[in-house]
DOKEZA-556786 format. One line per field, with one value per residue: z, x negated, y negated of N, C-alpha, C in turn; residue in three letters; residue number from 1. Coordinates in pm, 1 decimal, decimal comma, padded with zeros to 6 digits. Atoms other than C-alpha are relative to their C-alpha. Last residue first. Example, Ala and Ser with C-alpha at 12.3 -4.5 7.8 and 13.67 -1.06 7.14 Angstrom:
! residues 2
npz: (-00006,0 / 00000,0)
npx: (00082,0 / -00089,0)
npy: (00119,0 / 00119,0)
capz: (00714,0 / 00780,0)
capx: (-01367,0 / -01230,0)
capy: (00106,0 / 00450,0)
cpz: (00073,0 / 00000,0)
cpx: (00077,0 / -00090,0)
cpy: (-00109,0 / -00120,0)
sese: (SER / ALA)
keba: (2 / 1)
! end
This chain:
! residues 88
npz: (00052,5 / 00055,8 / 00154,9 / 00080,9 / 00011,9 / 00072,9 / 00183,4 / 00036,5 / -00028,8 / 00126,1 / -00029,2 / -00107,0 / -00018,3 / 00011,9 / 00103,1 / -00028,9 / 00096,9 / -00015,9 / 00119,9 / -00100,9 / -00108,8 / 00099,7 / 00102,9 / -00072,9 / 00136,3 / -00090,2 / -00093,4 / -00090,3 / 00125,2 / 00171,1 / 00054,4 / 00040,1 / -00058,4 / -00034,3 / 00033,8 / -00061,0 / -00016,9 / -00243,4 / -00041,2 / -00121,4 / -00104,2 / -00186,2 / -00052,9 / 00019,5 / 00048,0 / 00095,4 / 00028,8 / 00035,9 / 00130,3 / 00148,3 / 00083,0 / -00004,5 / 00196,9 / -00004,0 / 00005,4 / 00106,9 / -00110,1 / -00149,6 / -00093,4 / -00022,9 / -00020,6 / 00028,3 / -00072,3 / 00116,3 / -00073,0 / -00034,8 / 00060,8 / -00001,0 / -00080,9 / -00053,0 / -00133,1 / 00091,2 / 00014,6 / -00168,8 / 00002,0 / 00099,4 / -00084,1 / -00166,9 / 00065,4 / 00117,7 / -00126,4 / -00100,4 / 00094,9 / 00138,3 / -00027,6 / 00186,4 / 00031,3 / 00081,9)
npx: (-00058,5 / 00101,7 / -00077,6 / 00060,0 / 00002,9 / -00143,8 / -00007,5 / 00168,0 / 00001,4 / -00028,9 / -00122,3 / -00007,8 / -00186,9 / -00020,8 / -00129,2 / -00087,0 / -00090,8 / 00003,9 / 00101,4 / 00131,7 / 00129,7 / 00041,4 / 00156,2 / 00056,9 / 00105,0 / 00101,2 / 00066,5 / 00138,8 / 00021,8 / 00074,5 / 00117,1 / 00086,5 / 00158,6 / 00079,4 / 00107,7 / 00107,0 / 00088,8 / -00034,1 / -00067,7 / 00057,2 / -00092,4 / 00047,6 / -00086,9 / -00096,8 / -00114,2 / 00037,2 / 00102,2 / -00031,6 / -00058,9 / 00089,4 / 00157,1 / -00092,3 / -00052,9 / -00150,9 / -00128,0 / -00052,6 / -00062,0 / -00007,2 / -00003,5 / -00175,6 / 00058,8 / -00106,3 / -00067,3 / -00173,4 / -00133,9 / -00034,0 / 00073,1 / -00148,3 / -00036,5 / -00005,1 / 00153,3 / 00140,0 / 00031,2 / 00063,2 / 00082,9 / 00122,1 / -00002,4 / 00090,0 / 00152,5 / 00062,1 / 00046,6 / 00145,7 / 00127,2 / 00016,5 / 00078,0 / 00021,8 / 00141,9 / 00065,4)
npy: (-00085,8 / -00168,7 / -00095,6 / 00021,4 / 00164,3 / 00135,5 / -00026,0 / 00075,7 / 00140,0 / 00021,0 / -00080,0 / -00111,3 / 00080,7 / 00142,3 / 00088,1 / 00091,8 / 00031,4 / 00131,7 / 00017,9 / -00075,9 / 00119,6 / 00147,7 / -00033,7 / -00017,7 / 00033,1 / 00049,2 / -00034,3 / 00128,3 / 00095,3 / -00034,8 / 00070,6 / 00109,9 / 00042,0 / -00230,4 / -00026,9 / -00091,3 / -00119,0 / 00032,0 / -00144,8 / -00073,0 / 00045,7 / -00131,6 / -00019,9 / -00106,9 / 00024,8 / 00003,9 / 00070,6 / 00066,9 / 00018,2 / -00069,1 / 00141,7 / 00070,7 / 00037,9 / -00131,4 / 00046,9 / -00096,4 / -00048,8 / -00059,9 / 00151,3 / 00086,2 / 00126,3 / 00070,6 / 00147,8 / 00050,8 / 00034,3 / -00157,9 / -00138,8 / -00219,8 / 00012,0 / -00051,1 / 00062,1 / -00003,8 / -00146,8 / -00081,2 / 00085,6 / -00031,2 / -00181,5 / 00029,3 / -00031,6 / -00110,2 / -00092,6 / 00071,4 / -00112,4 / 00117,4 / -00007,1 / 00107,1 / 00041,8 / -00125,5)
capz: (-00975,8 / -00865,7 / -00832,4 / -00508,0 / -00354,5 / -00511,0 / -00419,3 / -00015,3 / -00013,0 / -00181,1 / 00153,8 / 00225,0 / -00072,2 / 00038,2 / 00205,1 / 00391,9 / 00305,4 / 00626,2 / 00647,5 / 00978,6 / 00778,4 / 00491,4 / 00729,8 / 00937,4 / 00534,6 / 00707,6 / 00458,8 / 00386,6 / 00097,2 / 00307,5 / 00677,3 / 00711,2 / 00634,5 / 00598,1 / 00629,0 / 00806,5 / 00600,9 / 00697,0 / 00274,5 / 00100,4 / -00287,2 / -00492,4 / -00815,7 / -00950,8 / -00909,3 / -00846,8 / -00500,9 / -00484,2 / -00597,7 / -00369,2 / -00101,3 / -00108,3 / -00209,3 / 00201,3 / 00229,0 / 00370,3 / 00549,1 / 00531,0 / 00187,8 / 00081,3 / 00069,0 / 00141,6 / 00225,4 / 00068,8 / 00229,7 / 00105,4 / 00007,1 / 00135,1 / 00179,7 / -00087,9 / -00198,5 / -00520,8 / -00257,5 / -00102,3 / -00443,6 / -00558,4 / -00257,4 / -00309,9 / -00690,2 / -00552,2 / -00343,2 / -00622,3 / -00836,1 / -00537,0 / -00281,3 / -00233,2 / 00088,6 / 00122,9)
capx: (00274,8 / -00014,1 / 00207,4 / 00051,9 / 00382,8 / 00488,5 / 00123,6 / 00103,6 / 00439,0 / 00319,3 / 00120,5 / -00259,9 / -00400,0 / -00713,7 / -00706,5 / -00990,6 / -01183,6 / -01466,2 / -01507,0 / -01305,9 / -01084,3 / -01027,9 / -01017,9 / -00701,6 / -00515,0 / -00217,2 / 00017,7 / 00285,1 / 00603,1 / 00771,9 / 00792,2 / 01145,7 / 01238,5 / 01567,7 / 01665,1 / 02011,8 / 02257,6 / 02404,6 / 02293,8 / 02173,4 / 02265,9 / 02028,3 / 01983,2 / 01709,8 / 01475,2 / 01150,1 / 01144,2 / 01463,8 / 01364,4 / 01083,3 / 01252,3 / 01538,0 / 01277,5 / 01150,2 / 00784,6 / 00460,9 / 00186,8 / -00175,4 / -00225,2 / -00285,0 / -00614,6 / -00597,3 / -00893,8 / -01038,6 / -01423,6 / -01736,7 / -01917,7 / -01598,2 / -01909,5 / -02128,0 / -02196,8 / -01985,8 / -01674,2 / -01685,1 / -01695,5 / -01417,9 / -01199,6 / -01270,9 / -01164,1 / -00808,0 / -00794,5 / -00768,1 / -00531,6 / -00267,7 / -00134,8 / 00214,2 / 00298,7 / 00678,9)
capy: (-00915,1 / -01090,8 / -01421,6 / -01543,2 / -01550,9 / -01244,8 / -01035,2 / -01184,1 / -01014,2 / -00662,1 / -00662,0 / -00730,6 / -00847,1 / -00860,9 / -00533,3 / -00394,7 / -00096,1 / -00071,2 / 00325,3 / 00294,0 / 00092,0 / 00385,2 / 00629,7 / 00443,8 / 00457,3 / 00695,2 / 00713,6 / 00626,9 / 00784,6 / 01003,8 / 00837,3 / 00805,3 / 01180,3 / 01328,1 / 00881,5 / 00848,4 / 00705,2 / 00319,1 / 00263,1 / -00055,6 / -00121,4 / -00130,9 / -00411,8 / -00517,8 / -00817,2 / -00692,6 / -00835,3 / -00675,1 / -00368,6 / -00314,1 / -00440,1 / -00147,2 / 00039,2 / 00042,5 / -00116,6 / -00025,8 / -00299,7 / -00294,4 / -00215,0 / 00110,0 / 00359,9 / 00716,7 / 00887,5 / 01178,5 / 01232,9 / 01379,9 / 01058,2 / 00803,3 / 00522,6 / 00548,4 / 00241,3 / 00366,9 / 00506,5 / 00152,9 / -00097,2 / 00159,4 / 00046,0 / -00329,2 / -00191,4 / -00040,3 / -00323,2 / -00601,8 / -00272,0 / -00380,4 / -00041,8 / 00011,3 / 00274,6 / 00356,3)
cpz: (-00085,1 / -00064,5 / -00084,4 / -00192,0 / -00060,7 / 00038,3 / -00100,5 / -00194,9 / -00070,5 / -00004,6 / -00120,2 / -00050,1 / 00029,7 / -00037,5 / -00044,0 / -00076,9 / 00128,7 / -00114,9 / -00097,4 / -00063,2 / 00047,4 / 00123,3 / -00014,6 / -00086,4 / 00183,2 / -00017,7 / 00024,9 / 00010,9 / 00064,9 / -00070,2 / -00086,5 / 00025,9 / -00008,3 / 00055,6 / 00025,6 / -00152,8 / 00026,4 / 00004,6 / 00162,4 / 00019,0 / 00119,6 / 00069,5 / 00064,1 / 00079,8 / -00062,8 / -00110,0 / -00176,2 / 00026,7 / -00013,8 / -00132,1 / -00099,3 / -00076,7 / 00024,6 / -00182,7 / -00018,9 / -00032,6 / -00133,8 / 00039,3 / 00114,9 / 00032,4 / -00022,4 / 00019,6 / -00136,1 / 00099,5 / -00138,7 / 00062,9 / 00112,8 / -00038,8 / 00098,1 / 00165,7 / 00050,8 / 00049,4 / -00093,9 / -00046,8 / 00113,4 / 00029,5 / -00087,2 / 00017,5 / 00107,9 / -00043,4 / -00075,3 / 00092,4 / 00062,9 / -00029,0 / -00193,5 / 00039,3 / -00128,2 / -00000,8)
cpx: (00016,2 / 00074,4 / -00113,3 / -00003,8 / -00100,1 / -00042,4 / 00118,5 / 00046,9 / -00009,3 / 00099,2 / 00088,1 / 00167,3 / 00111,1 / 00093,7 / -00049,2 / 00037,2 / 00069,0 / 00060,0 / -00036,4 / -00107,6 / -00086,5 / -00058,5 / -00084,1 / -00155,7 / -00125,6 / -00149,5 / -00094,2 / -00050,1 / -00112,8 / -00035,8 / -00058,3 / -00142,1 / -00072,7 / -00129,2 / -00020,1 / -00104,2 / -00104,3 / -00051,0 / -00026,1 / 00069,0 / -00014,2 / 00062,5 / 00034,3 / 00099,3 / 00176,8 / 00137,4 / -00037,5 / -00075,7 / 00102,9 / 00147,0 / -00016,9 / -00127,9 / 00074,7 / -00015,2 / 00104,9 / 00136,8 / 00126,2 / 00165,4 / 00035,9 / -00013,5 / 00143,8 / -00052,5 / 00068,8 / 00049,4 / 00158,6 / 00127,0 / 00099,4 / -00097,8 / 00135,9 / 00056,6 / 00022,3 / -00094,4 / -00086,2 / -00035,4 / -00049,0 / -00124,3 / -00065,9 / 00003,6 / -00072,3 / -00156,4 / 00021,7 / -00031,4 / -00140,2 / -00149,8 / -00000,9 / -00165,3 / -00067,5 / -00137,2)
cpy: (00030,3 / 00039,4 / 00066,9 / -00008,2 / -00063,4 / -00134,7 / -00098,2 / -00011,2 / -00096,6 / -00226,6 / -00028,0 / 00097,0 / 00102,8 / -00038,0 / -00115,2 / -00078,3 / -00119,1 / -00047,0 / -00176,7 / -00050,7 / 00024,8 / -00152,5 / -00110,0 / 00023,3 / -00097,1 / -00088,3 / -00046,8 / 00057,8 / -00124,1 / -00102,5 / 00031,4 / -00051,7 / -00145,4 / -00085,3 / 00144,3 / 00005,6 / -00000,3 / 00176,1 / -00029,9 / 00117,1 / 00026,1 / -00041,5 / 00092,1 / 00014,4 / 00068,1 / -00055,5 / 00020,9 / -00108,5 / -00136,5 / -00037,8 / -00063,5 / -00143,4 / -00115,5 / -00039,3 / 00087,8 / -00122,7 / 00078,1 / 00013,7 / -00031,4 / -00140,6 / -00049,5 / -00146,3 / -00047,3 / -00094,0 / -00019,4 / -00035,9 / 00082,8 / 00078,0 / 00065,4 / 00018,9 / 00138,6 / -00009,9 / -00049,6 / 00128,0 / 00104,5 / -00031,9 / 00140,6 / 00168,5 / -00023,0 / -00052,1 / 00142,0 / 00114,4 / -00147,4 / 00051,4 / -00083,0 / 00010,3 / -00084,1 / -00090,4)
sese: (LEU / LEU / ASP / GLU / GLN / ALA / ALA / GLN / TYR / ILE / THR / ARG / VAL / THR / ALA / LYS / PHE / GLY / LEU / SER / ARG / ALA / LEU / SER / THR / ASP / CYS / GLN / GLY / ALA / TRP / PRO / ASP / ASN / LEU / PRO / GLU / ALA / SER / GLY / GLU / LEU / PRO / GLY / GLY / ALA / LEU / ALA / CYS / LEU / GLU / LEU / MET / SER / VAL / PRO / VAL / ASP / ASP / ALA / ILE / ASN / VAL / VAL / ARG / ARG / ASP / MET / ALA / GLY / ASN / LEU / ALA / LEU / ALA / MET / ALA / THR / ALA / ILE / ASN / ARG / HIS / HIS / ILE / THR / SER / MET)
keba: (88 / 87 / 86 / 85 / 84 / 83 / 82 / 81 / 80 / 79 / 78 / 77 / 76 / 75 / 74 / 73 / 72 / 71 / 70 / 69 / 68 / 67 / 66 / 65 / 64 / 63 / 62 / 61 / 60 / 59 / 58 / 57 / 56 / 55 / 54 / 53 / 52 / 51 / 50 / 49 / 48 / 47 / 46 / 45 / 44 / 43 / 42 / 41 / 40 / 39 / 38 / 37 / 36 / 35 / 34 / 33 / 32 / 31 / 30 / 29 / 28 / 27 / 26 / 25 / 24 / 23 / 22 / 21 / 20 / 19 / 18 / 17 / 16 / 15 / 14 / 13 / 12 / 11 / 10 / 9 / 8 / 7 / 6 / 5 / 4 / 3 / 2 / 1)
! end
C-alpha cells in the first residue's frame, strides 16, 4: 500500500499553493509502497504471514508519476527512513 509522511504532504501543499497542480487531480505518496505485514512489523503488532495469493496485489497503491512530473519530490522517501529517523 502507498503511504505518505506529513512532511511530504507539506511539500505537495506548497507545490499546489504555487499553482503547479492547478486543474489536476494529483496522487502523492512516498517513493516505495509497503505491505500490511511490513506496517504491522514496524508498529510492533502481530500479523501472521500467508501463502494465499492476493486478489488484487495493486490495491492500495497509487501512481505518483504526475506529481513527480510537476516537481514533487518526497523528502521522507520511505516508511523505513521515517522509522530510522524517529519520524513515525
